[in-house]
C-alpha positions as CSV (number, residue, x, y, z in Angstrom):
1,M,-104.1,-49.5,138.6
2,Q,-100.8,-51.0,137.1
3,N,-100.8,-53.4,139.9
4,D,-104.1,-54.6,139.0
5,S,-103.4,-55.2,135.6
6,K,-100.3,-57.4,136.7
7,I,-102.2,-59.4,139.0
8,R,-104.7,-60.1,135.9
9,R,-101.6,-61.1,133.8
10,L,-100.4,-63.6,136.7
11,I,-104.0,-65.2,136.8
12,I,-104.6,-65.4,133.5
13,I,-101.2,-66.8,133.0
14,G,-101.9,-69.3,136.1
15,L,-105.3,-70.5,134.5
16,F,-103.6,-71.2,130.9
17,I,-101.0,-73.1,132.4
18,A,-103.5,-75.0,134.5
19,L,-105.7,-75.6,131.1
20,E,-102.8,-77.1,129.3
21,V,-101.8,-79.7,131.8
22,I,-105.2,-80.3,131.6
23,L,-105.3,-80.3,127.8
24,T,-102.1,-82.3,127.5
25,R,-102.6,-85.0,130.2
26,F,-106.0,-85.4,130.2
27,C,-107.2,-84.7,126.5
28,S,-104.6,-86.0,124.2
29,I,-103.4,-89.2,122.6
30,N,-100.0,-90.7,123.9
31,T,-97.8,-93.0,122.7
32,P,-94.3,-93.6,123.8
33,I,-93.0,-91.7,120.8
34,I,-96.0,-89.2,119.7
35,R,-98.3,-87.2,121.7
36,I,-101.3,-85.6,119.7
37,G,-103.5,-83.3,121.9
38,F,-104.5,-80.0,122.3
39,G,-102.0,-78.2,125.2
40,F,-101.0,-76.3,122.5
41,L,-103.9,-73.8,122.3
42,P,-103.3,-72.0,125.9
43,V,-99.9,-71.5,125.0
44,A,-100.8,-69.7,121.5
45,M,-103.2,-68.0,123.2
46,L,-100.3,-66.6,125.9
47,A,-98.2,-66.2,122.9
48,I,-100.8,-64.0,121.4
49,M,-101.9,-61.6,124.6
50,Y,-98.6,-61.5,126.0
51,G,-95.9,-62.3,123.8
52,P,-93.1,-64.9,123.3
53,L,-91.2,-65.0,127.1
54,W,-94.3,-65.1,128.8
55,A,-95.9,-67.8,126.5
56,G,-92.6,-69.8,126.2
57,I,-92.1,-69.5,130.2
58,A,-95.9,-70.7,130.3
59,Y,-95.4,-73.6,128.5
60,A,-92.2,-74.8,130.5
61,L,-93.9,-74.1,133.6
62,G,-96.9,-76.6,132.6
63,D,-94.5,-78.8,131.2
64,F,-92.8,-79.1,134.5
65,I,-95.8,-79.2,136.6
66,G,-97.5,-81.5,134.6
67,M,-94.7,-83.7,134.6
68,M,-94.3,-83.6,138.5
69,I,-97.7,-84.2,139.2
70,F,-98.9,-86.7,136.1
71,P,-95.6,-88.4,135.5
72,T,-95.6,-90.4,132.3
73,G,-91.9,-91.5,132.4
74,A,-89.0,-89.8,133.4
75,Y,-88.5,-85.9,133.5
76,F,-86.5,-84.8,130.3
77,P,-85.3,-81.2,130.2
78,G,-85.0,-81.5,126.6
79,I,-88.6,-81.7,126.4
80,T,-89.2,-78.4,128.4
81,L,-86.8,-76.7,126.2
82,T,-88.7,-77.8,123.2
83,V,-91.9,-76.7,124.5
84,F,-90.3,-73.4,125.7
85,L,-89.2,-72.7,122.2
86,T,-92.7,-73.5,120.8
87,G,-94.0,-70.8,123.3
88,I,-91.5,-68.7,121.7
89,T,-92.4,-69.1,118.4
90,F,-96.1,-68.8,118.4
91,G,-95.7,-65.6,120.1
92,I,-93.2,-64.3,117.8
93,V,-95.2,-65.2,114.8
94,L,-98.7,-64.4,116.7
95,H,-97.9,-61.5,119.2
96,K,-99.3,-57.8,118.3
97,K,-100.1,-58.9,115.1
98,S,-103.9,-60.0,112.9
99,I,-104.6,-63.7,113.8
100,T,-105.8,-65.1,110.5
101,Y,-105.3,-68.6,109.3
102,K,-102.1,-67.8,107.1
103,R,-100.5,-66.6,110.3
104,A,-101.4,-69.7,112.3
105,F,-100.3,-72.3,109.5
106,I,-96.9,-70.2,109.3
107,A,-96.5,-70.8,113.5
108,A,-98.0,-74.1,113.3
109,F,-95.5,-75.2,110.4
110,F,-92.3,-73.8,112.4
111,V,-93.7,-75.2,115.5
112,C,-94.2,-78.7,114.2
113,C,-91.6,-78.7,111.5
114,L,-88.5,-77.4,113.7
115,W,-89.4,-78.1,117.0
116,N,-91.9,-81.2,117.0
117,L,-90.2,-83.4,114.3
118,C,-86.6,-82.2,114.5
119,L,-85.7,-81.1,118.0
120,D,-88.5,-83.6,119.8
121,T,-87.3,-86.8,117.7
122,Y,-83.6,-86.1,118.3
123,W,-84.9,-85.9,122.1
124,L,-86.6,-89.1,121.9
125,Y,-83.6,-90.5,120.0
126,L,-81.7,-90.0,123.2
127,L,-84.2,-91.4,125.8
128,T,-85.1,-94.7,123.6
129,G,-81.9,-95.5,122.1
130,K,-83.7,-96.2,118.8
131,G,-82.6,-95.1,115.5
132,I,-84.1,-91.6,114.1
133,L,-85.5,-93.3,111.1
134,V,-87.4,-95.6,113.0
135,L,-89.0,-92.7,114.9
136,L,-89.5,-90.6,111.8
137,P,-92.9,-92.2,110.2
138,A,-94.8,-91.6,113.4
139,R,-93.2,-88.2,113.7
140,L,-94.4,-86.9,110.5
141,L,-97.5,-88.8,110.7
142,K,-98.1,-86.8,114.2
143,I,-97.1,-83.5,112.1
144,A,-99.4,-84.0,109.2
145,F,-102.7,-83.5,111.4
146,A,-101.3,-81.2,114.4
147,I,-100.1,-78.7,111.4
148,P,-104.3,-78.4,109.8
149,I,-105.1,-78.9,113.7
150,Q,-103.6,-75.9,114.9
151,T,-103.7,-74.1,111.8
152,L,-107.6,-74.2,112.3
153,L,-108.1,-73.6,116.0
154,I,-105.9,-71.1,116.9
155,P,-107.5,-68.7,114.5
156,L,-110.7,-69.9,115.6
157,V,-110.5,-69.9,119.4
158,W,-108.8,-66.5,119.4
159,N,-111.1,-64.7,116.9
160,K,-114.7,-66.6,118.1
161,C,-113.7,-66.9,122.1
162,L,-111.1,-64.9,123.3
163,K,-110.4,-61.9,121.2
164,K,-113.3,-60.1,123.2
165,I,-112.3,-60.5,126.5
166,A,-108.4,-59.8,126.3
């Protein structure tokens, strides 16, 4: 019976990685310095179900696979580190806890402000050579949209769709 649950977990993680790649690569708005999309949703759901480490690994794998299959530029491991930390953060805040809008806001706030605004902006500075102050206005606009969207969608999708089948 234990073996069945491990197989089930791997299948679910694989499906969520595929969903993350699709949502990130095809259902998002991309510019050279920002991406607004829904790739966070499968990762947040994995974080809720399986915890920080599985969510971080799955998001990093999804980022790497998506970049290799659908490249939008050169691969940069710093971005993969950011998505790994995003999965870890979602897992720390959401795993084995009641999924409320308040908790989703806390997760979204930390992910968007620490990883997307600070760390990703630094990676983009290294990649593009543009000054951080030049990158910040668009990055701030992105998190102004991302925090409310993540805060709304994480509890909505979990509580209305996935909680029953997890």
